[in-house]
N, C-alpha and C positions, 0 to 999 in steps of 0.2 A: 449288420445287414439293413437295419432300419434307416441308417444315415444314407446309404446308397439309394434306397428306394425313395426317400424323401428328396434327395438331390435330383433323382430322375424325374420325380413328379413335378418338382419346381421347374425343371428344364422344359417339361411338356407344357406346363402352364404358360411359361414365357413364350414358347413356340406358338401356342394358340392365341396369345395376345398380340402377336406381330401383325403389322399392317400389311395388307395386300398391295403389291406394286401393280399399278395399272398397266395393261398391255401396251398402251401408247408410250409409257416410259421405257418399257423393255425394248420396243421397236426403235425408239429414239437412241437408246444406248447401243443398239446393234447397227443402225444405218447411218448415224451421224459420222462415225469414224470412216465409213465407206466414202462419204462425201469429202472428208478431209483428205483421204487418199487420192480421190479423183482430182481435187484441186492441186495437190502436190505434183501429181503427174502432169497436169496442165501447165504448171509453172516450169517444169523441167524439160518437157518435150516440146519441140518446135511446132509440129503439125498435129497436135492432139485435139480431137473434137470433143469438147466438154459436153455439148448438148447431146450428141449421140450417146455418150457414155451415161448420161443421166437417164436417157430414154430406155436403156437396157434394164432398168429396175422397175418393179411394180409401182403402179400409180399411187397406192396408199402410203408408200414409203418415200416418195419423192420429196416431200416437205422436209424430212429429216436429212436426206442427202443434200438438198439445196442449202439447208442450214449449216451443215458441215463445210460445204464448199465456200459459202459466203464468209464464215468465220475465218477459215484458213486464208482466203484471198485478202481479207481485210488485215489480218495479222502480218501479211507479207508486204504491205505498203509501208515503206520506211522513208525517213528523211534522206534525200539523195546525198550521198557522200562521194560517189564516183559514177561512171557511166553504167556499170553493171547494175548498180542499185536502181538507177533510173529505168533501165530496161526491164528489170524485175517489177518495178512499180507499174510500168505501162502494161505489162503482161497481166498483172493482177487486176488492174482496172478494166482491161479488155475482158477478162473472165467474168467479172461482176456484171459487165454490160451484157454478156451472153446469157447469163442466168436470169437477168432482170430486164430483158430488152423491151418489154411492153410498157414500162413505166417511165413517163417523161421526167418525173422528178428525179429519178436515178441518173438520167443523162445530165441534168442540171448539176446535181451534187458531184458527179464524177468530173464534170468539166471544171467546177470550182476547185475540186481537190487537185486536179492536174495544174491549174493555175497557181495554187498555193505552193505546190511542190517546185514548180519552175521559179516562182518568186523566191522561195527559200534558197534555191541553188544560186540564183543571181546575187542575193544579199550575202550569202556566205562566201562566194567568190570575191565580191567586192571588199568584204571585211578582211579577208586573207591578204589581198593585194595591198590594202591600206596598212595592215599590220606589218607586212614585209617592207614597205616604204619607210614606215616609222622606225622599224628595227634597224634598217640600213642607215638611216639618218643618225640614230643614237650611236651606232658603231663608229661612223665617220667623225662625229663630234668627240667621241672618246679618244680616237686616234689622234685628232688634231690637238687635244689637250695634253697628250703625253710628250715627254721629251724624247730625244733621239736615243738615249741609252735604253729606255724601256721599249721602244719600238723594235729594236733589234731582236728582242726576245719574244715579241708578240707575233703569234700566227693566228689569223682569224679567217675562217671560211664561212661567210654569212649564209651561203646556200646550205652548207652542211648543218649549221646551227638551226636554220629554218626547217630543214627536213627532219632533224631529230626532234624539234619542238612540235611539228605537225604529227609525227607518228606517236609521240608520247603523250 
């Protein structure tokens, strides 16, 4: 019985030594996910009013909600791989603009970010077309170097080769 009491007493001692979690941290843990959910809804729905949704919450918690929104929107800005990614990026940038609309530095940063994303898209498109040209030239050179007996057995579909290389 003494062992049980001493274990119980040790547990009470550890409980008394625990640190108190500040109310601001508890509020942050509660309202930041709400901000993440608002941002996700903004990205999914076409006519979602993110500002009106933020105004529905009490003023003392708005900073945590805005923090969650901002983090979610920034995480959803990706390098453009297709048209839907670019549309998602534009929507995320638009959302950041809505929650930070009074800050001119944000406008400048978002403008630079849009410029970089467009530049990346142009460069990657150009690199792919150059790769495609080089690949086709190498295939043509290989075909020209083969004799007629080998060519009868050879079936090459360069578009299929490029498509499988692009997806893989």
